C-alpha positions, -999 to 999 in steps of 0.1 A, spaced: 0 0 0 12 35 -8 2 65 13 6 102 19 -13 123 45 -46 109 35 -49 88 4 -42 51 8 -48 28 -21 -53 -9 -14 -35 -35 -35 -68 -50 -46 -92 -25 -60 -130 -30 -60 -147 -40 -92 -165 -16 -115 -198 -31 -104 -190 -24 -67 -188 13 -75 -223 17 -90 -244 41 -69 -280 31 -64 -307 52 -78 -343 54 -65 -357 58 -100 -353 80 -132 -346 116 -126 -369 136 -148 -376 169 -130 -357 201 -140 -334 214 -114 -342 249 -101 -304 255 -102 -308 258 -140 -323 293 -136 -293 304 -116 -269 294 -144 -254 267 -123 -227 245 -138 -238 209 -137 -216 178 -132 -206 158 -163 -211 122 -152 -187 110 -179 -158 127 -160 -152 98 -136 -127 99 -107 -101 71 -109 -95 51 -78 -58 47 -83 -34 75 -93 -7 49 -101 1 41 -137 8 4 -131 -28 -1 -119 -41 14 -152 -16 -5 -173 -27 -38 -157 -63 -31 -166 -55 -20 -201 -34 -52 -206 -65 -72 -196 -88 -51 -217 -107 -41 -186 -123 -9 -176 -105 10 -148 -126 13 -117 -137 49 -109 -160 68 -87 -190 87 -98 -183 125 -95 -202 144 -69 -221 176 -78 -254 190 -90 -274 173 -118 -297 189 -143 -325 165 -136 -339 157 -102 -358 127 -88 -374 146 -60 -396 177 -64 -382 204 -42 -417 217 -32 -428 183 -21 -398 166 -6 -392 163 32 -357 159 45 -342 147 78 -307 150 93 -291 129 121 -256 132 137 -241 101 154 -211 90 173 -185 111 191 -182 148 187 -160 162 159 -152 198 148 -174 206 118 -206 188 127 -226 221 130 -210 232 97 -223 202 79 -258 206 94 -258 243 83 -246 235 48 -272 208 42 -300 231 54 -289 262 35 -284 242 3 -318 225 6 -336 258 13 -317 284 -6 -305 262 -35 -335 240 -41 -363 257 -22 -370 227 1 -393 239 29 -395 210 53 -362 200 70 -361 180 103 -333 174 127 -336 142 146 -321 144 181 -294 124 197 -282 101 169 -301 71 157 -319 70 190 -338 100 176 -353 77 150 -366 53 176 -401 52 190 -384 55 224 -366 87 214 -358 113 240 -372 142 220 -391 149 188 -372 163 159 -364 199 154 -377 219 124 -346 235 110 -348 270 96 -318 288 80 -323 319 102 -318 298 133 -285 283 120 -267 314 109 -239 311 136 -239 275 146 -207 269 127 -190 291 152 -196 266 180 -184 231 186 -205 200 191 -238 195 173 -271 213 178 -288 180 172 -270 160 198 -255 126 192 -254 91 206 -237 57 198 -252 24 190 -278 9 166 -315 10 168 -342 -14 155 -343 -9 117 -380 -14 114 -387 10 142 -365 36 125 -382 32 91 -416 36 109 -404 69 123 -393 81 89 -427 73 76 -445 88 106 -427 121 99 -430 118 61 -393 119 55 -382 113 19 -344 119 24 -323 111 55 -288 126 58 -267 105 83 -235 122 95 -211 99 113 -182 74 112 -179 38 100 -205 25 124 -230 52 115 -225 46 78 -229 9 81 -261 16 100 -272 39 72 -267 12 47 -286 -13 68 -314 12 71 -315 15 33 -317 -23 31 -349 -22 53 -363 6 33 -356 -12 1 -371 -44 14 -404 -25 21 -404 -11 -14 -402 25 -2 -386 54 -20 -366 70 8 -330 82 0 -303 76 26 -271 97 21 -241 95 44 -216 123 52 -184 106 66 -172 120 99 -140 107 115 -116 129 132 -90 101 130 -91 103 92 -93 65 90 -121 58 66 -111 40 34 -119 58 2 -120 91 20 -87 110 13 -96 136 39 -123 138 65 -136 169 83 -123 176 118 -89 162 110 -72 195 100 -86 211 132 -73 183 154 -38 185 139 -38 223 143 -50 222 179 -25 195 188 3 220 181 -7 240 212 -5 210 234 28 197 220 43 231 224 32 231 260 47 197 266 79 208 250 82 239 271 76 218 303 101 192 293 128 217 283 125 236 316 133 205 337 163 182 342 154 149 325 121 165 315 96 145 296 65 159 279 40 131 271 10 139 249 -18 114 240 -37 123 208 -67 106 192 -63 77 169 -79 44 178 -67 23 149 -48 48 127 -21 73 137 -27 101 112 -33 128 138 -2 119 158 19 116 126 8 149 111 10 167 144 46 154 148 56 166 113 40 200 117 55 206 152 92 198 148 98 193 186 86 157 189 113 130 197 91 99 197 58 93 179 40 60 188 11 49 166 -12 18 164 3 7 131 38 3 144 44 -20 174 70 -12 200 85 -28 231 93 -9 263 120 -32 277 151 -48 262 176 -40 236 162 -18 209 131 -10 229 116 24 238 133 27 272 168 22 256 161 50 231 147 73 258 177 66 281 201 76 253 182 108 247 183 118 284 219 107 289 229 131 261 215 159 283 184 164 263 147 164 273 121 143 255 87 149 239 66 118 233 34 118 213 13 86 215 -19 78 196 -47 64 218 -46 30 201 -9 25 202 7 -2 223 -25 -19 233 -8 -53 233 14 -40 261 -17 -34 282 -27 -71 279 -60 -64 262 -82 -95 263 -101 -109 234 -134 -105 253 -126 -68 260 -154 -45 269 -171 -27 240 -190 6 238 -226 10 224 -212 12 188 -194 -21 192 -159 -5 194 -134 -21 218 -129 2 248 -92 9 246 -71 10 277 -55 43 285 -21 41 269 -12 76 280 -15 69 317 1 35 311 31 52 295 34 78 322 35 51 349 59 29 331 83 57 322 82 68 358 89 33 371 118 28 347 135 60 356 129 56 393 145 21 392 176 38 377 177 63 405 173 92 381 158 126 388 131 133 363 99 152 356 69 139 335 42 162 324 12 143 308 -14 160 287 -45 144 271 -64 170 251 -88 146 233 -122 159 246 -110 195 243 -100 191 207 -130 171 195 -155 196 210 -140 226 193 -155 245 164 -139 237 130 -110 257 118 -112 276 85 -100 247 64 -124 222 79 -153 246 78 -149 252 41 -146 215 35 -178 208 55 -196 234 34 -188 215 2 -196 181 18 -231 193 28 -237 208 -7 -227 176 -25 -248 154 -1 -279 175 -11 -271 173 -48 -269 136 -46 -301 132 -26 -322 155 -49 -310 135 -79 -323 103 -63 -291 87 -53 -292 65 -22 -271 41 -1 -240 63 -7 -218 88 10 -200 119 -2 -163 111 -5 -131 130 -14 -106 111 -34 -78 120 -57 -85 156 -49 -121 153 -62 -155 150 -44 -171 117 -52 -203 96 -47 -193 64 -29 -215 33 -23 -218 27 14 -209 -10 10 -173 1 4 -171 16 39 -175 -18 55 -142 -29 39 -106 -21 48 -97 6 73 -73 33 62 -40 31 81 -5 44 79 19 21 60 50 16 81 70 13 49 52 43 32 64 78 27 44 94 55 59 72 82 94 75 67 90 113 70 80 109 107 111 89 113 132 115 96 117 143 118 121 125 151 151 110 170 135 76 173 150 45 157 134 29 127 121 1 150 114 1 188 107 -36 189 142 -48 195 150 -81 212 
């Protein structure tokens, strides 16, 4: 696998058939955007999955079509009539910078772009589609959403975990919803696809459109996800603080835990953009603490040279060191509840240096909840605006069981079934990790003997 900051192309590409986006029916209604002189998407301009020539050459040699994504964007012909359609929005999973931006963009595009009048916001994730919901949906009006993008969190609330599919479809019917926009991560998107399966089984014409949300930037076929740029930017403040604390003390160690359950993109990019990180520990690259070639040996060399140390660890790193059992506890979304590697590392480093009789100072900082609850920075905010617009364009044209993606520097329509496949991770042999190794003082491997 090759990688940069966001794009990771698997060795085996999906088939052309796997990339077909489902359509509710023929689109035959003229778009109101025509009157505004809007430029419409040319569907023949497909977005190739792989930027590498050898993938194309292999297909050409076999006389096969190269797999490509449908481009996102407005269509001249619509499936839904704007004056009759009713839309709903739901936000699920953990908080992430940009959620309010996406909500605002969807509502403004529906109302100001297409003239849709009835837009509902279902409260507290998929539980808001349950008959046992905590609150009825909100009626969303543009005037009330003018400044929500300046605030973190989500005005709709959120929750984790699935709900009964039949119950959720009944709720959509009860509220006369024709389109549901589901904003969330891999679990949310799998749930959206399952919901579409129940809708389809009943023979209903309700569109389900996903907007991918993962601050960890770990969804496959999504080159970049919203919240990631904000997380990397805000991590700088924390790493600078850790560096100042470490530099001011004899044998000073600044230890920072950043988000990244299965993928270390935030930790890696924060390391590269800071320049003061000495050790970056991520889930994709195993490490030992003890023994020749282990972390402690490298740390000791650093301190013996009269230097301080700044250590950045992703939350999913080193879980094997914490003796995680196969029957580990899971959260409502089915994710394994990770043990706190940050506190573990603080304790183990302290024990190691104490056993050597060394004087030292460790300052540990975990900014995870602070970062994820912030408003989006300017880069993420602009990105969210476009994601919301493209989600609406796809829905109005009758697309369903898909999410809006960003791939090869283009916005795409991606079948939700692809989300259930491989997770995007850093390749330890790829360019990104090699740049991290070049920017830090850590050895190529910390596994050792």
